[in-house]
N, C-alpha and C positions, 0 to 999 in steps of 0.2 A: 272784669269780674266787680266782688261788692268792693268795700272799703269798710273793713274791720278795725275798729278800736281796741286793744287788748291791757287792760287795764290790771294792773298787779296793787293789791291792797295791803300789800304788806309794807310795816315800817322799819323790815330791819335788809340791809345791803347784802347782806349774803344769804337773804331769805329762799330757800325752797320752793315758795311759791312763785316767784318773781323768774327763777331759773328755769321751774316750770312752764310758767307759760312759754315764757321765749324759744324753748323747746316745740313746744304746740304751735308757735305763729311759725313756722318754719313749715311744717305740714300745711298750716293754709296757706302759706303764699305759692308753696309748691303747686297747688289747686289753682295758683291764677288769682287769688286777691290781694289788693292791696292791704297790709298791715299795719296800725300803726303803734308801737307801745307807748305805755303812757307809765311809769311806777309812779303812786300818789305821794309816798317818800319823798321824793325830790321836789316838788312843790311845798313854797318855805311856810312853816310853820306858823310864822305871823299872819299869815292869809288864811290859813286852813282853820286856827285857834281864835281868832279874831273875827273870821267870817267877816272877810274884806271880799263881799262881789266883784270890786272893781279892782281888785289887783289885777294886773297883766295876765300872770299865771293863771289865776282862775277863769278870767276872759279868755285864754287858749286853751284853756281843759273844757270849758263848754263850748269852744269852737268846735273842739273835736268830735265832742260826743254828739253834736248838730249833726256833722258832717258825715258819720259813720252811718252805713247801711245794717252793722250787725256792730255786738258788745261785745267781748267776753271777758267776763267780770271774777276774778280770783282774787282766793282771801285764805290767808291763815283763819284758822278757828281758836278764839280764846272765849272762854267760859261760856262754851255753845253758842257763841255769836259771830258774826264777822267784825272785823279789824276796826279800830277806833279811827283809825286815819281814814278808813274806806268811807265809816259814815259821815267824817269829816265833810269830804269831798261831793258825797250824794246831797248832804243837806243844802249845798252852795248851789247845786247844779237846781236848772228851774223844775217847776213844780211834775211838769211833764216833758222833761229833757229825752225820753227811751220811746214815746209815743214813732210809731210806725217801725219800728225797730227789732229786729229778731237778737235775743239776748242767748248767752252760755254764760251759766254761773260754772262757777269750780272752785274747790275747798281742799284746802289741807289741814292735819292735822297728828297728833301722836296718839288718838285712842278711837278705837271706832264707837265710842260712846258721843264722840261728835258728828255721827255719819248725817242727821238728820236737821244740821245747822243750814244746809241749803234750803230745803222745803219749808223750813219753821223761821228761818231767821231772815235768810239774804232774798229768798222769792219773794215773800209779800212787800217788800220794797220795794223790788224792778217793777210789781205789779203796777203798783202806786203810783210810778214815773210813769205808766203807759207805754208797757213794753208790749208790741203788737203779739210776740212769740217769745215763751220763753222753752226753750227746749230741755231735754235731760238735762242734767247738770251731773256732775262727780264728784265725790272726797275721796282724796288717793290719803293714803298713809305717810306720813315722814318715812318710814324705814321703806317705804319702797320708792324713796325716790333718793340716790346716791350721787352727790358731786362730786368729783375727783379734781386732784391737785391742778390737773391743768383748764379746768372750768367747765368740762363738758361733763354731762349729766346720762346717768342711766336712772331707767325704770323698770321695774322689777313687771317679767312677760306677762302678769294677770292685769295690773294696773294700765300697762302700755295697750294691750287688747280693747280694754273700758275704755280708756281715753280715746285711742285713735276712733271707735265706733260714735262716741257722742260728739267730737270735733268734726267727722263726717257726717254727721245729721244737721249739724250747725251750718257744715259748709252746704248742704243740697237744699238746706231751710234757707237758705240765702238767695237762690236762683229765682222763684218768683219775685223777692223783692227788686231785685235789679232789671227784671224784664220789667215791671210796673216800672219804676225808674226811668227805662229808657224810651218810654211806651210816652210816658206824660211828658218828656224834655223834650221828645221827640218834635211835637206841637206845639211846644211852646217856641223851642228853635226855628222853627215854619213861621211862625205869629211873628216874633222879631225881624226875621228878615223880609216879610211883606209889609211889617209895617217903616224900616229902615228906605224899603224900597218908596213906598208912599209917600214918606215925608223928604226924601232925598230933595236937592235943588234941583231946578229945571230950569 
């Protein structure tokens, strides 16, 4: 199936956002996708704040975006916008790092007053980076996410239903991308094989 990069833009190690994304990663993996988690907070601060494009962690993150067919972007909402660490990473990626990719934007926050942050703050940035298709996103209230002492997660029933729907829509949107990729790689492999035969020693 598809390769999905699941990006948490939370700066906190105990973030509900990160835990929610990893919870949703399991559903995508169960549907056959290859899911790669990326917690932006693990990227060294000197690389992000110093705009060090050549730092190995930035180079690696850029490569992960390039390899992905789809990207899940999750962020806590602060002052009606996405997190600063997420912005720092997005600013260091190539201008059109999301070209040809399907993207699912997700956000968490303490109040429904922030519910429009996805459409008015995050979505325009993702569009400017060339995303081929940004599926319907979802804002989840912090109160709907419960982290237990053992690290397990419980999401309120109504939020679970909504998140399941948007994740499944994202998964379905990835299928045409995978078909196109397979079709284009097929002729490329055949051409490479012919070239190898033609250039083989005689």
